PyMOL CGO cylinders between C-alpha atoms (Angstrom):
from pymol import cmd
from pymol.cgo import CYLINDER

trace = [
    CYLINDER, 109.72, 161.35, 172.77, 109.21, 161.42, 169.04, 0.3, 1, 1, 1, 1, 1, 1,
    CYLINDER, 109.21, 161.42, 169.04, 106.49, 160.55, 166.55, 0.3, 1, 1, 1, 1, 1, 1,
    CYLINDER, 106.49, 160.55, 166.55, 105.88, 160.74, 162.82, 0.3, 1, 1, 1, 1, 1, 1,
    CYLINDER, 105.88, 160.74, 162.82, 102.56, 161.40, 161.09, 0.3, 1, 1, 1, 1, 1, 1,
    CYLINDER, 102.56, 161.40, 161.09, 102.41, 160.64, 157.34, 0.3, 1, 1, 1, 1, 1, 1,
    CYLINDER, 102.41, 160.64, 157.34, 99.61, 161.59, 155.01, 0.3, 1, 1, 1, 1, 1, 1,
    CYLINDER, 99.61, 161.59, 155.01, 98.20, 158.58, 153.11, 0.3, 1, 1, 1, 1, 1, 1,
    CYLINDER, 98.20, 158.58, 153.11, 95.60, 160.42, 151.07, 0.3, 1, 1, 1, 1, 1, 1,
    CYLINDER, 95.60, 160.42, 151.07, 92.38, 162.37, 151.49, 0.3, 1, 1, 1, 1, 1, 1,
    CYLINDER, 92.38, 162.37, 151.49, 92.03, 163.03, 155.26, 0.3, 1, 1, 1, 1, 1, 1,
    CYLINDER, 92.03, 163.03, 155.26, 93.91, 159.88, 156.34, 0.3, 1, 1, 1, 1, 1, 1,
    CYLINDER, 93.91, 159.88, 156.34, 97.26, 159.64, 158.09, 0.3, 1, 1, 1, 1, 1, 1,
    CYLINDER, 97.26, 159.64, 158.09, 99.42, 156.96, 159.67, 0.3, 1, 1, 1, 1, 1, 1,
    CYLINDER, 99.42, 156.96, 159.67, 100.82, 158.08, 163.01, 0.3, 1, 1, 1, 1, 1, 1,
    CYLINDER, 100.82, 158.08, 163.01, 103.87, 156.16, 164.20, 0.3, 1, 1, 1, 1, 1, 1,
    CYLINDER, 103.87, 156.16, 164.20, 105.28, 156.46, 167.69, 0.3, 1, 1, 1, 1, 1, 1,
    CYLINDER, 105.28, 156.46, 167.69, 108.96, 156.60, 168.45, 0.3, 1, 1, 1, 1, 1, 1,
    CYLINDER, 108.96, 156.60, 168.45, 108.63, 153.12, 169.93, 0.3, 1, 1, 1, 1, 1, 1,
    CYLINDER, 108.63, 153.12, 169.93, 107.49, 151.80, 166.55, 0.3, 1, 1, 1, 1, 1, 1,
    CYLINDER, 107.49, 151.80, 166.55, 103.74, 151.45, 167.01, 0.3, 1, 1, 1, 1, 1, 1,
    CYLINDER, 103.74, 151.45, 167.01, 101.38, 152.77, 164.35, 0.3, 1, 1, 1, 1, 1, 1,
    CYLINDER, 101.38, 152.77, 164.35, 97.75, 153.79, 164.13, 0.3, 1, 1, 1, 1, 1, 1,
    CYLINDER, 97.75, 153.79, 164.13, 95.61, 155.14, 161.31, 0.3, 1, 1, 1, 1, 1, 1,
    CYLINDER, 95.61, 155.14, 161.31, 94.06, 158.54, 162.05, 0.3, 1, 1, 1, 1, 1, 1,
    CYLINDER, 94.06, 158.54, 162.05, 91.27, 159.73, 159.78, 0.3, 1, 1, 1, 1, 1, 1,
    CYLINDER, 91.27, 159.73, 159.78, 88.86, 162.61, 159.37, 0.3, 1, 1, 1, 1, 1, 1,
    CYLINDER, 88.86, 162.61, 159.37, 85.10, 162.37, 158.95, 0.3, 1, 1, 1, 1, 1, 1,
    CYLINDER, 85.10, 162.37, 158.95, 83.61, 161.71, 155.50, 0.3, 1, 1, 1, 1, 1, 1,
    CYLINDER, 83.61, 161.71, 155.50, 82.39, 165.30, 155.21, 0.3, 1, 1, 1, 1, 1, 1,
    CYLINDER, 82.39, 165.30, 155.21, 86.02, 166.47, 154.89, 0.3, 1, 1, 1, 1, 1, 1,
    CYLINDER, 86.02, 166.47, 154.89, 87.14, 163.56, 152.72, 0.3, 1, 1, 1, 1, 1, 1,
    CYLINDER, 87.14, 163.56, 152.72, 87.89, 161.01, 155.41, 0.3, 1, 1, 1, 1, 1, 1,
    CYLINDER, 87.89, 161.01, 155.41, 87.17, 157.32, 154.93, 0.3, 1, 1, 1, 1, 1, 1,
    CYLINDER, 87.17, 157.32, 154.93, 86.47, 156.49, 158.58, 0.3, 1, 1, 1, 1, 1, 1,
    CYLINDER, 86.47, 156.49, 158.58, 89.58, 154.28, 158.80, 0.3, 1, 1, 1, 1, 1, 1,
    CYLINDER, 89.58, 154.28, 158.80, 90.54, 155.31, 162.31, 0.3, 1, 1, 1, 1, 1, 1,
    CYLINDER, 90.54, 155.31, 162.31, 89.87, 157.67, 165.18, 0.3, 1, 1, 1, 1, 1, 1,
    CYLINDER, 89.87, 157.67, 165.18, 89.74, 161.42, 164.69, 0.3, 1, 1, 1, 1, 1, 1,
    CYLINDER, 89.74, 161.42, 164.69, 92.70, 163.36, 166.10, 0.3, 1, 1, 1, 1, 1, 1,
    CYLINDER, 92.70, 163.36, 166.10, 90.70, 164.77, 169.04, 0.3, 1, 1, 1, 1, 1, 1,
    CYLINDER, 90.70, 164.77, 169.04, 89.31, 161.31, 169.82, 0.3, 1, 1, 1, 1, 1, 1,
    CYLINDER, 89.31, 161.31, 169.82, 92.88, 160.05, 169.93, 0.3, 1, 1, 1, 1, 1, 1,
    CYLINDER, 92.88, 160.05, 169.93, 93.78, 162.83, 172.36, 0.3, 1, 1, 1, 1, 1, 1,
    CYLINDER, 93.78, 162.83, 172.36, 90.83, 161.92, 174.59, 0.3, 1, 1, 1, 1, 1, 1,
    CYLINDER, 90.83, 161.92, 174.59, 91.74, 158.23, 174.50, 0.3, 1, 1, 1, 1, 1, 1,
    CYLINDER, 91.74, 158.23, 174.50, 95.31, 159.16, 175.43, 0.3, 1, 1, 1, 1, 1, 1,
    CYLINDER, 95.31, 159.16, 175.43, 94.07, 160.98, 178.53, 0.3, 1, 1, 1, 1, 1, 1,
    CYLINDER, 94.07, 160.98, 178.53, 92.03, 157.94, 179.54, 0.3, 1, 1, 1, 1, 1, 1,
    CYLINDER, 92.03, 157.94, 179.54, 94.86, 155.50, 178.92, 0.3, 1, 1, 1, 1, 1, 1,
    CYLINDER, 94.86, 155.50, 178.92, 97.37, 157.67, 180.78, 0.3, 1, 1, 1, 1, 1, 1,
    CYLINDER, 97.37, 157.67, 180.78, 95.16, 157.87, 183.84, 0.3, 1, 1, 1, 1, 1, 1,
    CYLINDER, 95.16, 157.87, 183.84, 94.08, 154.21, 183.72, 0.3, 1, 1, 1, 1, 1, 1,
    CYLINDER, 94.08, 154.21, 183.72, 97.73, 153.11, 183.68, 0.3, 1, 1, 1, 1, 1, 1,
    CYLINDER, 97.73, 153.11, 183.68, 98.32, 155.18, 186.83, 0.3, 1, 1, 1, 1, 1, 1,
    CYLINDER, 98.32, 155.18, 186.83, 95.25, 153.86, 188.63, 0.3, 1, 1, 1, 1, 1, 1,
    CYLINDER, 95.25, 153.86, 188.63, 95.99, 150.19, 187.91, 0.3, 1, 1, 1, 1, 1, 1,
    CYLINDER, 95.99, 150.19, 187.91, 99.69, 150.53, 188.84, 0.3, 1, 1, 1, 1, 1, 1,
    CYLINDER, 99.69, 150.53, 188.84, 98.85, 152.30, 192.10, 0.3, 1, 1, 1, 1, 1, 1,
    CYLINDER, 98.85, 152.30, 192.10, 96.22, 149.68, 193.01, 0.3, 1, 1, 1, 1, 1, 1,
    CYLINDER, 96.22, 149.68, 193.01, 98.61, 146.84, 192.20, 0.3, 1, 1, 1, 1, 1, 1,
    CYLINDER, 98.61, 146.84, 192.20, 101.27, 148.42, 194.43, 0.3, 1, 1, 1, 1, 1, 1,
    CYLINDER, 101.27, 148.42, 194.43, 98.63, 148.62, 197.19, 0.3, 1, 1, 1, 1, 1, 1,
    CYLINDER, 98.63, 148.62, 197.19, 98.10, 144.86, 196.70, 0.3, 1, 1, 1, 1, 1, 1,
    CYLINDER, 98.10, 144.86, 196.70, 94.50, 145.30, 195.63, 0.3, 1, 1, 1, 1, 1, 1,
    CYLINDER, 94.50, 145.30, 195.63, 93.04, 142.34, 193.73, 0.3, 1, 1, 1, 1, 1, 1,
    CYLINDER, 93.04, 142.34, 193.73, 92.00, 144.14, 190.55, 0.3, 1, 1, 1, 1, 1, 1,
    CYLINDER, 92.00, 144.14, 190.55, 90.57, 141.87, 187.86, 0.3, 1, 1, 1, 1, 1, 1,
    CYLINDER, 90.57, 141.87, 187.86, 89.37, 144.59, 185.47, 0.3, 1, 1, 1, 1, 1, 1,
    CYLINDER, 89.37, 144.59, 185.47, 89.50, 148.34, 185.10, 0.3, 1, 1, 1, 1, 1, 1,
    CYLINDER, 89.50, 148.34, 185.10, 88.27, 150.78, 182.51, 0.3, 1, 1, 1, 1, 1, 1,
    CYLINDER, 88.27, 150.78, 182.51, 87.61, 154.47, 182.26, 0.3, 1, 1, 1, 1, 1, 1,
    CYLINDER, 87.61, 154.47, 182.26, 84.66, 156.01, 180.45, 0.3, 1, 1, 1, 1, 1, 1,
    CYLINDER, 84.66, 156.01, 180.45, 85.39, 159.53, 179.22, 0.3, 1, 1, 1, 1, 1, 1,
    CYLINDER, 85.39, 159.53, 179.22, 83.02, 162.30, 178.24, 0.3, 1, 1, 1, 1, 1, 1,
    CYLINDER, 83.02, 162.30, 178.24, 84.36, 165.52, 176.80, 0.3, 1, 1, 1, 1, 1, 1,
    CYLINDER, 84.36, 165.52, 176.80, 82.89, 168.84, 175.81, 0.3, 1, 1, 1, 1, 1, 1,
    CYLINDER, 82.89, 168.84, 175.81, 84.41, 171.03, 173.15, 0.3, 1, 1, 1, 1, 1, 1,
    CYLINDER, 84.41, 171.03, 173.15, 84.13, 174.70, 172.30, 0.3, 1, 1, 1, 1, 1, 1,
    CYLINDER, 84.13, 174.70, 172.30, 81.51, 175.54, 169.69, 0.3, 1, 1, 1, 1, 1, 1,
    CYLINDER, 81.51, 175.54, 169.69, 83.85, 177.68, 167.61, 0.3, 1, 1, 1, 1, 1, 1,
    CYLINDER, 83.85, 177.68, 167.61, 87.33, 177.17, 166.16, 0.3, 1, 1, 1, 1, 1, 1,
    CYLINDER, 87.33, 177.17, 166.16, 89.61, 176.12, 167.58, 0.3, 1, 1, 1, 1, 1, 1,
    CYLINDER, 89.61, 176.12, 167.58, 87.21, 173.55, 169.01, 0.3, 1, 1, 1, 1, 1, 1,
    CYLINDER, 87.21, 173.55, 169.01, 89.34, 172.77, 172.04, 0.3, 1, 1, 1, 1, 1, 1,
    CYLINDER, 89.34, 172.77, 172.04, 88.23, 170.60, 174.92, 0.3, 1, 1, 1, 1, 1, 1,
    CYLINDER, 88.23, 170.60, 174.92, 86.53, 172.69, 177.59, 0.3, 1, 1, 1, 1, 1, 1,
    CYLINDER, 86.53, 172.69, 177.59, 85.74, 169.84, 180.00, 0.3, 1, 1, 1, 1, 1, 1,
    CYLINDER, 85.74, 169.84, 180.00, 86.62, 166.17, 180.38, 0.3, 1, 1, 1, 1, 1, 1,
    CYLINDER, 86.62, 166.17, 180.38, 85.07, 163.77, 182.87, 0.3, 1, 1, 1, 1, 1, 1,
    CYLINDER, 85.07, 163.77, 182.87, 86.73, 160.44, 183.66, 0.3, 1, 1, 1, 1, 1, 1,
    CYLINDER, 86.73, 160.44, 183.66, 84.58, 157.73, 185.23, 0.3, 1, 1, 1, 1, 1, 1,
    CYLINDER, 84.58, 157.73, 185.23, 86.65, 154.77, 186.45, 0.3, 1, 1, 1, 1, 1, 1,
    CYLINDER, 86.65, 154.77, 186.45, 85.13, 151.33, 186.89, 0.3, 1, 1, 1, 1, 1, 1,
    CYLINDER, 85.13, 151.33, 186.89, 87.36, 149.10, 189.00, 0.3, 1, 1, 1, 1, 1, 1,
    CYLINDER, 87.36, 149.10, 189.00, 86.47, 145.43, 189.37, 0.3, 1, 1, 1, 1, 1, 1,
    CYLINDER, 86.47, 145.43, 189.37, 88.07, 143.08, 191.85, 0.3, 1, 1, 1, 1, 1, 1,
    CYLINDER, 88.07, 143.08, 191.85, 87.90, 141.09, 195.03, 0.3, 1, 1, 1, 1, 1, 1,
    CYLINDER, 87.90, 141.09, 195.03, 87.85, 142.79, 198.41, 0.3, 1, 1, 1, 1, 1, 1,
    CYLINDER, 87.85, 142.79, 198.41, 88.78, 146.18, 196.96, 0.3, 1, 1, 1, 1, 1, 1,
    CYLINDER, 88.78, 146.18, 196.96, 89.23, 148.85, 199.60, 0.3, 1, 1, 1, 1, 1, 1,
    CYLINDER, 89.23, 148.85, 199.60, 87.33, 152.00, 198.67, 0.3, 1, 1, 1, 1, 1, 1,
    CYLINDER, 87.33, 152.00, 198.67, 90.01, 154.24, 200.17, 0.3, 1, 1, 1, 1, 1, 1,
    CYLINDER, 90.01, 154.24, 200.17, 92.67, 152.66, 197.94, 0.3, 1, 1, 1, 1, 1, 1,
    CYLINDER, 92.67, 152.66, 197.94, 90.58, 153.20, 194.80, 0.3, 1, 1, 1, 1, 1, 1,
    CYLINDER, 90.58, 153.20, 194.80, 89.78, 156.79, 195.77, 0.3, 1, 1, 1, 1, 1, 1,
    CYLINDER, 89.78, 156.79, 195.77, 93.45, 157.48, 196.51, 0.3, 1, 1, 1, 1, 1, 1,
    CYLINDER, 93.45, 157.48, 196.51, 94.61, 155.91, 193.22, 0.3, 1, 1, 1, 1, 1, 1,
    CYLINDER, 94.61, 155.91, 193.22, 92.22, 158.14, 191.24, 0.3, 1, 1, 1, 1, 1, 1,
    CYLINDER, 92.22, 158.14, 191.24, 93.28, 161.21, 193.25, 0.3, 1, 1, 1, 1, 1, 1,
    CYLINDER, 93.28, 161.21, 193.25, 97.00, 160.50, 192.77, 0.3, 1, 1, 1, 1, 1, 1,
    CYLINDER, 97.00, 160.50, 192.77, 96.55, 160.06, 189.05, 0.3, 1, 1, 1, 1, 1, 1,
    CYLINDER, 96.55, 160.06, 189.05, 94.58, 163.31, 188.81, 0.3, 1, 1, 1, 1, 1, 1,
    CYLINDER, 94.58, 163.31, 188.81, 96.84, 165.40, 191.03, 0.3, 1, 1, 1, 1, 1, 1,
    CYLINDER, 96.84, 165.40, 191.03, 100.33, 163.99, 190.54, 0.3, 1, 1, 1, 1, 1, 1,
    CYLINDER, 100.33, 163.99, 190.54, 100.91, 161.36, 187.87, 0.3, 1, 1, 1, 1, 1, 1,
    CYLINDER, 100.91, 161.36, 187.87, 98.74, 161.68, 184.76, 0.3, 1, 1, 1, 1, 1, 1,
    CYLINDER, 98.74, 161.68, 184.76, 100.77, 164.06, 182.65, 0.3, 1, 1, 1, 1, 1, 1,
    CYLINDER, 100.77, 164.06, 182.65, 98.12, 164.15, 179.91, 0.3, 1, 1, 1, 1, 1, 1,
    CYLINDER, 98.12, 164.15, 179.91, 95.20, 165.26, 182.09, 0.3, 1, 1, 1, 1, 1, 1,
    CYLINDER, 95.20, 165.26, 182.09, 97.35, 167.55, 184.23, 0.3, 1, 1, 1, 1, 1, 1,
    CYLINDER, 97.35, 167.55, 184.23, 98.71, 169.26, 181.10, 0.3, 1, 1, 1, 1, 1, 1,
    CYLINDER, 98.71, 169.26, 181.10, 95.20, 169.83, 179.73, 0.3, 1, 1, 1, 1, 1, 1,
    CYLINDER, 95.20, 169.83, 179.73, 94.00, 171.04, 183.12, 0.3, 1, 1, 1, 1, 1, 1,
    CYLINDER, 94.00, 171.04, 183.12, 96.78, 173.61, 183.23, 0.3, 1, 1, 1, 1, 1, 1,
    CYLINDER, 96.78, 173.61, 183.23, 95.66, 174.74, 179.77, 0.3, 1, 1, 1, 1, 1, 1,
    CYLINDER, 95.66, 174.74, 179.77, 92.18, 175.54, 181.11, 0.3, 1, 1, 1, 1, 1, 1,
    CYLINDER, 92.18, 175.54, 181.11, 90.27, 172.30, 180.54, 0.3, 1, 1, 1, 1, 1, 1,
    CYLINDER, 90.27, 172.30, 180.54, 88.03, 171.40, 183.48, 0.3, 1, 1, 1, 1, 1, 1,
    CYLINDER, 88.03, 171.40, 183.48, 88.96, 167.83, 184.39, 0.3, 1, 1, 1, 1, 1, 1,
    CYLINDER, 88.96, 167.83, 184.39, 86.74, 165.85, 186.78, 0.3, 1, 1, 1, 1, 1, 1,
    CYLINDER, 86.74, 165.85, 186.78, 86.91, 162.27, 188.01, 0.3, 1, 1, 1, 1, 1, 1,
    CYLINDER, 86.91, 162.27, 188.01, 84.76, 159.73, 189.77, 0.3, 1, 1, 1, 1, 1, 1,
    CYLINDER, 84.76, 159.73, 189.77, 84.79, 155.99, 190.23, 0.3, 1, 1, 1, 1, 1, 1,
    CYLINDER, 84.79, 155.99, 190.23, 82.75, 152.96, 191.04, 0.3, 1, 1, 1, 1, 1, 1,
    CYLINDER, 82.75, 152.96, 191.04, 83.84, 149.67, 192.52, 0.3, 1, 1, 1, 1, 1, 1,
    CYLINDER, 83.84, 149.67, 192.52, 82.37, 146.37, 191.39, 0.3, 1, 1, 1, 1, 1, 1,
    CYLINDER, 82.37, 146.37, 191.39, 82.88, 142.98, 192.96, 0.3, 1, 1, 1, 1, 1, 1,
    CYLINDER, 82.88, 142.98, 192.96, 84.49, 140.38, 190.72, 0.3, 1, 1, 1, 1, 1, 1,
]
cmd.load_cgo(trace, "trace")
């Protein structure tokens, strides 16, 4: 996997993935940013959520669950002093569908957390407390 991050002035950068997708990353105005894109740590948090949500939806689809929508709401805490690393991340999954089996949703979240989500597992091994929960909503 490769990526390139190019400075475009002040506290703004364009990050381009090896697959050719780009996103603007920017700092807050107090350090010269122009609020053109997410902060680097926000991007990291979003990556954790996306990584885990991909797992959960793929696992539920393989279990033939009728998922019509799925999202994950993330809350993170950071250290007060530099480096202001994540100390805890909570992922709350909302899975919407018809006739969803609770045990399938629970298992999908568990498998993502314990086996498949490389982003959250990597951070957990680095000392970040990662927690998960879920709710099921009828479509």
